[in-house]
C-alpha positions in Angstrom: -47.6 -5.5 29.8 -47.1 -6.9 26.0 -43.7 -8.6 26.2 -41.3 -9.5 23.1 -40.8 -13.4 22.2 -37.9 -15.0 22.0 -36.3 -15.0 18.4 -39.0 -12.1 17.3 -37.9 -8.8 16.4 -39.4 -6.0 18.5 -42.2 -3.9 16.7 -40.9 -0.8 15.6 -43.5 1.2 17.9 -42.0 1.6 21.4 -46.3 2.4 22.3 -47.6 -0.1 24.8 -51.2 -1.0 23.5 -54.2 0.5 25.2 -57.2 -1.6 25.7 -60.6 -0.6 24.7 -63.8 -1.6 25.7 -66.9 -0.9 23.7 -69.4 -2.3 21.4 -70.2 -2.1 17.5 -69.1 2.0 17.0 -65.7 -0.2 17.7 -66.6 -2.2 14.5 -64.8 -0.4 11.8 -61.6 -0.2 13.7 -60.9 -4.1 13.5 -61.6 -4.6 9.8 -57.8 -5.2 8.9 -57.1 -7.1 11.9 -60.1 -9.9 10.9 -58.5 -10.0 7.1 -55.5 -10.8 8.6 -56.9 -13.8 10.7 -59.5 -14.7 7.5 -55.7 -15.1 5.8 -54.3 -17.0 8.9 -57.1 -19.2 8.6 -56.2 -19.8 4.9 -52.7 -20.9 5.8 -53.9 -23.5 8.5 -56.4 -25.1 6.4 -55.7 -24.8 2.7 -57.9 -26.7 0.0 -61.0 -25.0 0.7 -62.2 -22.4 -1.2 -62.4 -19.0 0.6 -64.2 -15.8 0.3 -62.2 -12.8 -0.7 -61.1 -10.7 2.3 -63.8 -7.6 1.3 -66.5 -10.6 0.9 -65.6 -11.6 4.4 -65.2 -8.8 6.0 -68.7 -7.7 4.7 -70.5 -11.0 6.2 -67.9 -10.8 9.1 -69.1 -7.0 10.1 -72.7 -8.1 10.1 -72.2 -10.7 12.4 -70.5 -8.4 14.8 -73.2 -6.0 14.5 -75.8 -8.7 15.0 -73.8 -10.3 18.1 -73.1 -6.9 19.9 -76.4 -5.9 19.5 -76.8 -9.0 22.6 -77.5 -7.5 25.9 -73.5 -8.5 27.7 -71.7 -8.6 24.4 -68.6 -6.6 24.3 -65.2 -6.2 22.1 -61.8 -5.2 23.7 -59.8 -3.6 21.1 -56.2 -3.0 21.6 -54.2 0.0 20.2 -50.5 1.4 19.4 -51.1 5.0 19.6 -54.2 5.2 17.1 -53.5 2.0 15.2 -56.0 -1.4 15.9 -53.1 -4.0 16.6 -55.4 -6.4 18.7 -59.0 -7.2 19.4 -61.1 -10.0 21.2 -65.1 -9.6 20.5 -67.4 -11.6 22.8 -71.0 -12.5 22.3 -73.1 -13.3 25.4 -75.8 -16.1 24.9 -78.5 -17.2 27.3 -78.0 -20.7 28.8 -77.9 -22.9 30.3 -76.4 -24.8 27.3 -78.3 -28.1 26.3 -75.7 -30.7 26.9 -73.0 -29.2 29.6 -74.2 -27.7 33.0 -73.8 -24.2 32.4 -74.8 -20.8 34.1 -77.7 -18.9 32.9 -75.3 -16.8 30.4 -72.3 -18.0 28.2 -69.8 -16.2 26.7 -69.1 -17.1 23.2 -66.0 -15.7 22.2 -66.0 -15.1 18.0 -62.9 -13.5 17.5 -59.5 -13.3 18.9 -57.0 -11.7 16.2 -53.8 -9.6 16.5 -51.6 -8.0 14.0 -49.4 -10.3 12.4 -46.4 -8.0 13.8 -47.8 -8.2 17.6 -48.1 -11.7 17.5 -45.8 -13.7 20.1 -45.2 -10.8 22.2 -48.4 -11.4 24.6 -51.1 -9.7 23.5 -53.3 -12.4 22.8 -53.1 -13.0 26.6 -53.5 -9.5 27.7 -56.8 -9.7 25.8 -58.2 -12.5 27.2 -57.1 -11.8 30.7 -58.9 -8.9 30.0 -62.0 -10.7 28.4 -61.9 -13.4 31.7 -61.8 -9.7 33.9 -64.6 -8.2 32.3 -66.6 -11.9 32.4 -66.1 -12.1 36.3 -67.4 -8.6 36.2 -70.4 -9.6 34.5 -71.1 -12.6 36.3 -70.7 -14.9 33.6 -68.3 -18.1 34.0 -68.6 -20.3 31.2 -66.9 -19.4 28.1 -67.1 -21.3 24.6 -64.9 -20.6 21.6 -64.2 -22.1 18.0 -60.8 -22.6 16.6 -60.2 -23.3 12.6 -58.9 -26.5 12.1 -54.8 -26.6 11.6 -54.5 -23.4 14.0 -52.5 -25.5 16.2 -50.8 -22.5 17.7 -54.4 -21.4 18.9 -55.5 -24.6 20.2 -51.9 -24.7 22.4 -53.0 -20.9 23.8 -56.4 -22.1 24.8 -55.5 -25.3 26.4 -52.8 -23.6 28.6 -55.5 -21.2 29.8 -57.3 -24.3 30.7 -60.0 -24.7 27.9 -60.8 -28.0 27.0 -61.9 -29.5 23.3 -65.5 -30.6 23.4 -66.6 -31.0 20.2 -65.1 -30.9 16.7 -67.4 -29.7 13.6 -67.2 -31.1 9.8 -68.4 -29.5 6.9 -69.2 -29.9 3.3 -68.9 -26.5 1.3 -70.3 -26.2 -2.1 -67.5 -23.9 -3.3 
């Protein structure tokens, strides 16, 4: 069940989200959710040149198709009525990892995005719990993900779920 966070107005829709498990056939449904996440990243990490939303989506949707073509990969999309309000996309990679002891398959949570009006209401937790359940059902026990610098809310969320920071990425971009 999705809850209303203290101090947040309740979304006008009384519809509880329905979670759909799928693959590449759901990619077009998450376009606006990706764009919202793309804008959220820019707010948390200013001072870089960012692609416009349309360019970012063109690149990301191609990546999604490539990732979802890998065996075991999946996407979970949350719908309130017909409207997508959140999603989690998981790529499954071959293991073991070269540094840490892992199993033969490693999950990479490539995206977790919640529509702005649905943030802070527990939908991220619902999706993350469903990701964990899906991975358990597939016998995958190792999970990795990236968090954009400055997204402290995401860092706290994943740390509460028992994940630990294991790496930092440094970059120099021509833009």
